[in-house]
C-alpha positions in Angstrom: -55.7 108.8 -135.1 -54.5 112.1 -133.5 -51.4 114.0 -134.4 -49.5 115.7 -131.7 -47.4 118.8 -132.6 -44.2 119.1 -130.8 -41.1 121.3 -131.1 -38.1 119.1 -130.4 -35.8 122.0 -130.9 -37.3 124.1 -128.1 -34.8 124.8 -125.4 -35.0 126.5 -122.0 -33.6 130.1 -122.3 -30.4 130.7 -120.5 -31.9 133.9 -119.1 -33.7 137.2 -119.8 -31.9 140.5 -120.4 -34.1 143.5 -119.5 -33.0 146.7 -121.2 -34.4 150.3 -121.5 -36.3 150.2 -124.9 -36.9 154.0 -124.6 -33.2 154.8 -124.5 -31.5 155.1 -127.9 -28.1 154.4 -126.4 -29.5 151.1 -124.8 -31.3 150.1 -128.0 -28.1 150.7 -130.1 -26.1 148.6 -127.6 -28.6 145.8 -127.8 -28.4 145.8 -131.6 -24.6 145.7 -131.4 -24.4 142.9 -128.9 -27.8 141.2 -129.1 -27.0 138.3 -131.4 -24.0 137.2 -129.4 -26.1 136.6 -126.3 -29.2 135.4 -128.2 -27.0 132.6 -129.7 -26.3 131.5 -126.1 -29.9 131.4 -125.2 -30.6 134.8 -123.8 -33.8 136.6 -124.5 -33.9 140.4 -124.6 -37.0 142.2 -123.2 -37.7 145.8 -122.6 -37.8 147.1 -119.0 -41.1 148.5 -120.0 -42.7 145.1 -120.4 -45.7 145.0 -118.0 -45.1 142.9 -114.9 -41.3 143.1 -115.1 -40.7 144.7 -111.7 -43.0 142.1 -110.1 -41.2 139.2 -111.9 -37.9 140.4 -110.6 -39.3 141.2 -107.1 -38.1 144.8 -107.2 -39.6 148.3 -107.2 -40.3 150.3 -110.4 -37.6 152.8 -109.5 -35.1 150.0 -109.0 -36.2 148.5 -112.3 -35.6 151.7 -114.3 -32.3 152.6 -112.6 -30.3 150.1 -114.7 -30.5 147.0 -116.8 -31.4 143.6 -115.3 -30.5 140.0 -116.0 -32.5 137.0 -114.7 -30.9 133.6 -115.3 -33.0 130.5 -115.9 -32.1 129.3 -112.4 -33.8 132.4 -110.9 -30.7 134.4 -110.0 -30.9 138.1 -110.6 -28.2 140.7 -111.4 -28.3 144.3 -112.3 -26.0 146.8 -113.9 -22.3 145.8 -114.3 -23.0 142.6 -112.4 -25.5 141.6 -115.0 -22.9 142.3 -117.8 -20.3 140.3 -115.8 -22.7 137.3 -115.5 -23.7 137.5 -119.2 -20.1 137.7 -120.4 -19.2 134.5 -118.6 -21.5 132.7 -121.0 -19.4 133.7 -124.0 -16.0 132.0 -124.2 -14.1 135.0 -125.6 -15.8 137.4 -123.2 -15.4 135.2 -120.2 -12.0 136.8 -119.0 -13.6 140.3 -119.0 -16.7 139.0 -117.2 -14.4 137.3 -114.5 -12.3 140.5 -114.2 -15.5 142.6 -113.7 -16.4 140.4 -110.8 -13.1 141.1 -108.9 -13.6 143.5 -106.0 -11.5 146.5 -107.1 -12.6 146.3 -110.8 -16.2 145.7 -109.8 -16.4 148.8 -107.6 -14.9 151.0 -110.3 -17.0 149.5 -113.0 -20.2 149.8 -110.9 -19.5 153.5 -110.4 -18.9 154.1 -114.1 -22.0 152.0 -115.0 -24.3 153.8 -112.6 -23.1 157.2 -114.0 -23.7 156.0 -117.6 -27.1 154.5 -116.6 -28.2 157.7 -114.8 -27.2 159.8 -117.9 -28.2 157.3 -120.6 -30.9 159.5 -122.1 -28.5 162.4 -122.5 -25.8 160.1 -124.0 -28.4 158.7 -126.4 -29.5 162.2 -127.5 -32.7 162.5 -125.6 -31.7 164.4 -122.5 -34.6 164.8 -120.1 -34.6 167.8 -117.8 -37.0 167.5 -114.9 -39.1 170.6 -114.2 -38.3 172.7 -111.2 -40.5 172.1 -108.2 -42.1 175.0 -106.3 -39.6 176.5 -103.9 -36.7 174.8 -105.5 -33.8 177.2 -106.6 -33.3 177.7 -110.3 -30.8 175.2 -111.7 -29.0 175.6 -115.1 -29.4 172.6 -117.3 -26.3 170.6 -118.0 -25.6 168.1 -120.6 -24.7 165.3 -118.1 -25.3 165.3 -114.4 -22.5 164.0 -112.3 -23.4 161.6 -109.5 
């Protein structure tokens, strides 16, 4: 007689949320909101997970520009569009998610999100200043770079 081990409670994830695990701001945000989305079937994974860019079908630079969401049906979203899609899985966040999808709100939110994403290491207290390239004029370091 053989015994088969099965997990009857296993469910298909609703999706995968890819966040920057090297960013203190992003990690703190994940800690704050993580359980809300985990209870709805989302799995959080670092952008730094090997093979993530290939899985999403994007370049490494696109991957690290902003957070990404891949739903179980294969659809992919990034940045504020990812947040909008996630929020629509939570009944009390659904109105905000729907509002973020509206053209005027979406454009403004995308601009704000991209600025935050570009400066996330400075906001999180780990500002990285890239070295000056040969022939490039000297630039004073600023706390946050504007787009």
